TORKOL-4160 file (C-alpha; in steps of 0.2 Angstrom, whole numbers, padded with zeros to 4 digits, m for minus):
134
<pt num="1" X="0000" Y="0000" Z="0000"/>
<pt num="2" X="0007" Y="0017" Z="m0005"/>
<pt num="3" X="0007" Y="0032" Z="0007"/>
<pt num="4" X="m0006" Y="0040" Z="m0002"/>
<pt num="5" X="m0018" Y="0026" Z="m0001"/>
<pt num="6" X="m0014" Y="0023" Z="0017"/>
<pt num="7" X="m0018" Y="0042" Z="0019"/>
<pt num="8" X="m0036" Y="0042" Z="0011"/>
<pt num="9" X="m0039" Y="0026" Z="0021"/>
<pt num="10" X="m0035" Y="0037" Z="0038"/>
<pt num="11" X="m0044" Y="0051" Z="0032"/>
<pt num="12" X="m0060" Y="0043" Z="0030"/>
<pt num="13" X="m0060" Y="0035" Z="0047"/>
<pt num="14" X="m0054" Y="0053" Z="0054"/>
<pt num="15" X="m0069" Y="0061" Z="0044"/>
<pt num="16" X="m0082" Y="0049" Z="0047"/>
<pt num="17" X="m0078" Y="0047" Z="0067"/>
<pt num="18" X="m0074" Y="0065" Z="0069"/>
<pt num="19" X="m0056" Y="0062" Z="0076"/>
<pt num="20" X="m0050" Y="0079" Z="0072"/>
<pt num="21" X="m0059" Y="0088" Z="0085"/>
<pt num="22" X="m0053" Y="0089" Z="0103"/>
<pt num="23" X="m0061" Y="0077" Z="0116"/>
<pt num="24" X="m0057" Y="0067" Z="0129"/>
<pt num="25" X="m0068" Y="0052" Z="0128"/>
<pt num="26" X="m0058" Y="0035" Z="0128"/>
<pt num="27" X="m0065" Y="0028" Z="0113"/>
<pt num="28" X="m0060" Y="0044" Z="0102"/>
<pt num="29" X="m0041" Y="0044" Z="0111"/>
<pt num="30" X="m0039" Y="0025" Z="0107"/>
<pt num="31" X="m0044" Y="0027" Z="0089"/>
<pt num="32" X="m0034" Y="0043" Z="0087"/>
<pt num="33" X="m0018" Y="0033" Z="0095"/>
<pt num="34" X="m0020" Y="0018" Z="0082"/>
<pt num="35" X="m0021" Y="0028" Z="0067"/>
<pt num="36" X="m0007" Y="0040" Z="0072"/>
<pt num="37" X="0003" Y="0025" Z="0074"/>
<pt num="38" X="m0003" Y="0017" Z="0057"/>
<pt num="39" X="0003" Y="0034" Z="0049"/>
<pt num="40" X="0019" Y="0035" Z="0059"/>
<pt num="41" X="0022" Y="0017" Z="0051"/>
<pt num="42" X="0022" Y="0024" Z="0034"/>
<pt num="43" X="0034" Y="0038" Z="0038"/>
<pt num="44" X="0023" Y="0052" Z="0041"/>
<pt num="45" X="0031" Y="0065" Z="0051"/>
<pt num="46" X="0025" Y="0071" Z="0068"/>
<pt num="47" X="0020" Y="0088" Z="0062"/>
<pt num="48" X="0010" Y="0080" Z="0046"/>
<pt num="49" X="0001" Y="0068" Z="0058"/>
<pt num="50" X="m0003" Y="0082" Z="0071"/>
<pt num="51" X="m0011" Y="0093" Z="0055"/>
<pt num="52" X="m0022" Y="0079" Z="0052"/>
<pt num="53" X="m0029" Y="0078" Z="0069"/>
<pt num="54" X="m0027" Y="0095" Z="0073"/>
<pt num="55" X="m0014" Y="0093" Z="0088"/>
<pt num="56" X="0003" Y="0097" Z="0092"/>
<pt num="57" X="0018" Y="0086" Z="0086"/>
<pt num="58" X="0020" Y="0082" Z="0105"/>
<pt num="59" X="0002" Y="0075" Z="0107"/>
<pt num="60" X="0007" Y="0064" Z="0092"/>
<pt num="61" X="0020" Y="0057" Z="0102"/>
<pt num="62" X="0011" Y="0053" Z="0117"/>
<pt num="63" X="m0002" Y="0046" Z="0107"/>
<pt num="64" X="0011" Y="0034" Z="0098"/>
<pt num="65" X="0019" Y="0030" Z="0114"/>
<pt num="66" X="0001" Y="0027" Z="0121"/>
<pt num="67" X="m0004" Y="0015" Z="0106"/>
<pt num="68" X="0012" Y="0005" Z="0110"/>
<pt num="69" X="0008" Y="0004" Z="0130"/>
<pt num="70" X="m0010" Y="m0001" Z="0126"/>
<pt num="71" X="m0005" Y="m0015" Z="0113"/>
<pt num="72" X="0007" Y="m0022" Z="0127"/>
<pt num="73" X="m0003" Y="m0021" Z="0142"/>
<pt num="74" X="m0021" Y="m0017" Z="0141"/>
<pt num="75" X="m0024" Y="m0027" Z="0125"/>
<pt num="76" X="m0042" Y="m0034" Z="0127"/>
<pt num="77" X="m0050" Y="m0018" Z="0131"/>
<pt num="78" X="m0041" Y="m0008" Z="0118"/>
<pt num="79" X="m0044" Y="m0021" Z="0104"/>
<pt num="80" X="m0061" Y="m0020" Z="0108"/>
<pt num="81" X="m0062" Y="m0002" Z="0105"/>
<pt num="82" X="m0052" Y="m0002" Z="0090"/>
<pt num="83" X="m0058" Y="m0018" Z="0082"/>
<pt num="84" X="m0064" Y="m0011" Z="0067"/>
<pt num="85" X="m0049" Y="m0001" Z="0062"/>
<pt num="86" X="m0038" Y="m0017" Z="0066"/>
<pt num="87" X="m0047" Y="m0027" Z="0053"/>
<pt num="88" X="m0049" Y="m0013" Z="0041"/>
<pt num="89" X="m0030" Y="m0010" Z="0041"/>
<pt num="90" X="m0025" Y="m0028" Z="0040"/>
<pt num="91" X="m0013" Y="m0033" Z="0028"/>
<pt num="92" X="m0008" Y="m0014" Z="0025"/>
<pt num="93" X="0012" Y="m0016" Z="0025"/>
<pt num="94" X="0022" Y="m0002" Z="0019"/>
<pt num="95" X="0032" Y="m0004" Z="0005"/>
<pt num="96" X="0047" Y="0008" Z="0001"/>
<pt num="97" X="0045" Y="0017" Z="m0014"/>
<pt num="98" X="0060" Y="0013" Z="m0027"/>
<pt num="99" X="0069" Y="0028" Z="m0031"/>
<pt num="100" X="0075" Y="0036" Z="m0047"/>
<pt num="101" X="0093" Y="0040" Z="m0044"/>
<pt num="102" X="0094" Y="0051" Z="m0060"/>
<pt num="103" X="0077" Y="0059" Z="m0056"/>
<pt num="104" X="0085" Y="0064" Z="m0037"/>
<pt num="105" X="0101" Y="0070" Z="m0043"/>
<pt num="106" X="0094" Y="0081" Z="m0057"/>
<pt num="107" X="0081" Y="0088" Z="m0044"/>
<pt num="108" X="0096" Y="0093" Z="m0031"/>
<pt num="109" X="0098" Y="0110" Z="m0026"/>
<pt num="110" X="0112" Y="0110" Z="m0013"/>
<pt num="111" X="0124" Y="0100" Z="m0005"/>
<pt num="112" X="0113" Y="0092" Z="0009"/>
<pt num="113" X="0101" Y="0084" Z="m0004"/>
<pt num="114" X="0118" Y="0076" Z="m0013"/>
<pt num="115" X="0123" Y="0069" Z="0005"/>
<pt num="116" X="0104" Y="0062" Z="0005"/>
<pt num="117" X="0106" Y="0054" Z="m0011"/>
<pt num="118" X="0123" Y="0047" Z="m0005"/>
<pt num="119" X="0114" Y="0040" Z="0011"/>
<pt num="120" X="0100" Y="0032" Z="0002"/>
<pt num="121" X="0112" Y="0023" Z="m0011"/>
<pt num="122" X="0122" Y="0017" Z="0004"/>
<pt num="123" X="0106" Y="0010" Z="0012"/>
<pt num="124" X="0100" Y="0003" Z="m0006"/>
<pt num="125" X="0085" Y="0013" Z="m0008"/>
<pt num="126" X="0087" Y="0012" Z="m0027"/>
<pt num="127" X="0088" Y="m0006" Z="m0030"/>
<pt num="128" X="0099" Y="m0017" Z="m0038"/>
<pt num="129" X="0097" Y="m0011" Z="m0055"/>
<pt num="130" X="0098" Y="0008" Z="m0052"/>
<pt num="131" X="0109" Y="0016" Z="m0066"/>
<pt num="132" X="0114" Y="0034" Z="m0069"/>
<pt num="133" X="0110" Y="0035" Z="m0086"/>
<pt num="134" X="0092" Y="0032" Z="m0094"/>
């Protein structure tokens, strides 16, 4: 599943269940925790996630940690509340996009972006068949 597909799926539940409003209801908080955790798995930044839920990045960190704690210690009650979400997001694994090295190099505007490409080469984000010429 791509990042865009995941975002669309999360936004459906955020809008349907009105999760971007303030509130202290346990069900609402638990659902936010689960969705924020899923978005973080898909490499969304804390500030991006916070904007979707009208929260500060520190609140996002807290909610993600709450999800981890509840998943480990309070499983039955937590899974009862987020059961629909768990089922909907089953088999939604993050797949790292295959980068185009030529495009990335041509779009570089500074030395920091070139260093990032160098790091991506070392991390093998371009795949085995990456070439410098197309």
